[in-house]
C-alpha positions as CSV (number, residue, x, y, z in Angstrom):
1,M,159.6,102.9,82.4
2,A,156.8,102.4,85.0
3,S,156.9,104.4,88.1
4,D,157.3,102.7,91.6
5,I,153.7,103.4,92.3
6,D,152.6,102.2,89.1
7,T,154.3,98.9,89.6
8,L,153.0,98.6,93.2
9,T,149.5,99.3,91.8
10,R,149.8,96.7,89.3
11,L,151.0,94.0,91.7
12,M,148.2,95.0,94.1
13,S,145.7,94.7,91.3
14,A,147.1,91.4,90.0
15,R,147.1,89.6,93.3
16,Y,143.9,87.5,94.0
17,S,142.9,84.6,96.3
18,C,143.9,81.4,94.2
19,R,141.7,78.4,94.9
20,A,143.2,75.8,92.5
21,Y,146.9,75.1,92.0
22,R,149.1,73.1,89.7
23,P,151.1,70.4,91.6
24,D,154.5,71.8,90.4
25,P,156.5,72.9,93.4
26,V,158.0,76.4,93.8
27,P,161.9,76.2,93.7
28,E,163.4,76.8,97.1
29,E,165.4,79.8,96.0
30,V,162.1,81.4,94.9
31,V,160.4,80.8,98.2
32,Q,163.4,82.2,100.1
33,Q,163.1,85.3,98.0
34,I,159.6,85.7,98.7
35,I,160.2,85.4,102.5
36,A,163.3,87.7,102.6
37,T,161.2,90.3,100.7
38,A,158.4,90.0,103.1
39,G,160.6,90.3,105.9
40,R,161.1,94.0,105.1
41,A,157.4,94.6,106.4
42,P,157.2,97.1,109.2
43,S,156.6,96.1,112.8
44,W,156.1,97.8,116.2
45,C,159.4,98.6,117.5
46,N,160.9,96.5,114.9
47,A,159.8,93.3,116.8
48,Q,159.5,91.4,113.4
49,P,157.3,88.7,115.3
50,W,156.5,86.5,112.4
51,K,157.9,83.0,112.2
52,V,157.2,81.3,108.9
53,T,156.8,77.3,108.7
54,V,156.8,76.3,105.1
55,T,155.7,72.8,103.8
56,R,156.6,71.1,100.6
57,G,156.0,67.6,99.2
58,T,155.0,65.0,101.7
59,E,155.0,67.3,104.4
60,T,152.1,69.3,102.9
61,R,150.1,66.0,102.7
62,R,151.1,65.2,106.3
63,F,149.9,68.7,107.5
64,R,146.6,68.2,105.7
65,D,146.2,64.8,107.4
66,A,146.9,66.4,110.7
67,L,144.2,69.1,110.0
68,E,141.7,66.4,109.2
69,K,142.4,64.7,112.4
70,G,142.1,68.0,114.3
71,I,138.8,68.7,112.5
72,A,137.5,65.2,113.5
73,S,138.7,65.5,117.2
74,G,136.7,68.6,118.3
75,P,135.5,72.1,117.7
76,P,137.5,75.0,116.3
77,A,140.0,76.5,118.8
78,P,141.6,79.5,117.2
79,D,144.3,81.5,119.1
80,F,142.5,84.8,118.0
81,D,138.9,85.5,118.3
82,W,137.0,85.2,115.1
83,P,134.7,88.1,113.9
84,S,131.4,87.9,116.2
85,S,129.4,88.9,113.2
86,Y,129.3,90.6,109.9
87,S,126.9,93.5,109.2
88,G,126.3,96.1,106.6
89,A,128.8,96.5,104.0
90,Y,131.0,93.9,105.5
91,Q,128.2,91.5,105.2
92,D,127.5,92.5,101.6
93,R,131.1,92.1,100.7
94,R,131.4,88.7,102.3
95,R,128.3,87.5,100.6
96,T,129.2,88.7,97.1
97,C,132.5,87.1,97.4
98,G,130.9,83.8,98.3
99,F,128.2,84.0,95.5
100,Q,131.0,84.9,93.0
101,L,132.8,81.7,93.9
102,Y,129.7,79.5,93.8
103,D,128.5,80.8,90.7
104,A,132.1,80.2,89.1
105,L,131.8,76.6,90.1
106,D,128.1,76.3,89.2
107,I,127.1,75.4,92.7
108,A,123.6,76.3,93.5
109,R,123.2,78.6,96.4
110,D,120.8,76.2,98.2
111,D,123.1,73.3,97.5
112,K,124.4,72.9,101.0
113,A,126.3,69.9,100.5
114,A,128.2,71.2,97.5
115,R,128.9,74.4,99.4
116,N,130.3,72.4,102.3
117,A,132.5,70.3,100.2
118,Q,134.0,73.4,98.6
119,M,134.5,74.9,102.2
120,M,136.4,71.9,103.0
121,Q,138.9,72.6,100.1
122,N,140.4,75.1,102.5
123,F,141.8,72.1,104.5
124,S,143.5,70.6,101.5
125,F,144.9,73.9,100.7
126,F,143.0,74.0,97.4
127,G,145.7,71.6,96.0
128,A,148.6,74.0,96.6
129,P,151.9,72.2,97.0
130,H,153.0,74.7,99.7
131,V,151.7,76.2,102.9
132,A,153.3,79.0,104.8
133,L,152.2,78.9,108.3
134,I,152.4,82.4,110.1
135,S,152.9,82.6,113.9
136,T,153.6,85.2,116.4
137,E,154.6,85.2,120.2
138,A,151.9,85.3,122.6
139,E,153.3,88.0,124.8
140,L,153.1,90.5,121.8
141,G,149.3,90.3,122.0
142,P,147.0,91.4,119.3
143,Y,149.7,93.8,117.9
144,G,152.0,91.0,117.1
145,A,149.1,89.6,114.9
146,V,148.8,93.1,113.4
147,D,152.4,93.1,112.4
148,C,152.0,89.6,110.9
149,G,149.3,90.9,108.7
150,G,151.7,93.3,107.1
151,F,153.9,90.4,106.6
152,V,151.3,88.4,105.0
153,T,150.4,91.2,102.6
154,A,154.2,91.6,101.7
155,F,154.4,87.8,101.2
156,M,151.5,87.7,98.6
157,L,152.7,90.8,96.7
158,A,156.3,89.3,96.5
159,A,154.8,85.9,95.4
160,T,152.7,87.7,92.6
161,A,155.9,89.6,91.5
162,L,157.5,86.2,91.0
163,G,154.6,84.6,89.3
164,V,153.5,82.5,92.3
165,A,149.8,82.5,93.4
166,S,148.5,82.4,96.9
167,I,145.7,82.7,99.3
168,A,145.7,83.7,102.9
169,Q,143.6,81.3,105.1
170,A,142.2,82.2,108.6
171,S,140.2,78.9,108.4
172,V,143.3,76.9,108.8
173,A,144.4,78.7,112.0
174,A,140.9,77.6,113.6
175,Y,142.8,74.3,114.7
176,A,145.7,76.0,116.4
177,P,146.4,73.3,119.1
178,A,146.6,70.5,116.3
179,I,148.8,72.7,114.2
180,R,151.4,73.4,117.2
181,A,151.2,69.6,118.0
182,H,151.9,68.7,114.5
183,F,154.8,71.1,113.9
184,D,156.2,70.8,117.5
185,L,155.9,74.6,118.1
186,P,156.0,76.2,121.5
187,E,152.8,76.8,123.4
188,T,153.9,80.5,123.3
189,R,153.6,80.6,119.5
190,R,150.1,81.8,118.4
191,I,148.9,80.8,115.0
192,V,147.8,83.9,113.0
193,C,147.0,82.2,109.5
194,A,148.2,80.0,106.8
195,I,149.2,81.0,103.2
196,S,148.7,78.4,100.6
197,F,150.8,78.9,97.5
198,G,152.2,77.5,94.3
199,Y,151.5,78.1,90.6
200,A,147.9,78.7,89.6
201,D,145.7,76.5,87.6
202,E,144.5,79.3,85.5
203,A,142.1,77.0,83.6
204,H,140.2,76.2,86.9
205,P,136.8,78.0,87.1
206,A,137.6,78.7,90.8
207,N,140.2,81.3,89.6
208,S,137.9,82.8,87.0
209,F,136.5,85.6,89.0
210,R,138.0,88.7,90.9
211,T,136.4,90.6,93.8
212,D,135.6,94.4,93.7
213,R,137.2,96.9,95.9
214,A,135.5,99.5,98.0
215,D,135.6,103.1,96.4
216,L,138.0,105.5,97.8
217,S,135.0,107.4,99.3
218,D,134.2,104.4,101.4
219,I,137.6,104.2,103.0
220,Y,138.8,107.6,103.0
221,D,137.8,110.1,105.8
222,P,139.7,113.4,105.1
223,R,139.6,116.0,108.1
224,G,140.7,119.5,107.7
C-alpha cells in the first residue's frame, strides 16, 4: 500500500496545466467533492477568504461572451498587480514553458498571429466546460490572496485525484470589473484567478508536454 507521501507526490506529479478539454460536464457531486476537499486548505487566522463561483453549461458560454466584451471595452484592470518583470531563472522558466507549448502545437516562434490566437484561448477557457472563479475580500489584502493560492493548489490536487483536469488562469482575472459586473459580485470582492476544469482531451497536442521543476538545490536554503 502506498504511503501518504507517496500518494501526495504522485498527485503532485500527475497534475498539469490542461489546455484542451472534452465537452463532457463534471457531475455536480464531483465538483462539490473537489471544493469541499480544497476547503481544508490552511488560511491566516482560519479566515478562509475564498469564494468559488462555478459555471456550467450555458453559463460558461455566457461568461466567455462577457469576457470578450470586457476585452473589447478597454485595457486589463486586474485587482492585484501583475509581475513588473521576469528576470533570470524566472524568465528562463517562463520562456521554456511557452516554447514547449508552441512546439507541441507546431507554432513557429516568429508567428505572432498564431501565438496571439493561442493566447486568446485563455479567454475561451481552452474549451473547458466549467470555470471556477476564485475571489477574496478586499479588506484582507494580499494575504487573502495568498490564502486563496493554497485553496487553488488544493482544488487542483483534489481534481486530479478524481480524474478531473484543470488549469489556473491569472489571465482571466485581468478583467476583474467585467467579471464582477457579470456575476453581480460586490465591489469588495477581489478576483484572484480562474480555474478552468473538466475532462482532458488527452489526444490534443496542447496536452502532450510537461514542464520541468526546479532542483531541490534551487529552492532549498538550509541554515545551521
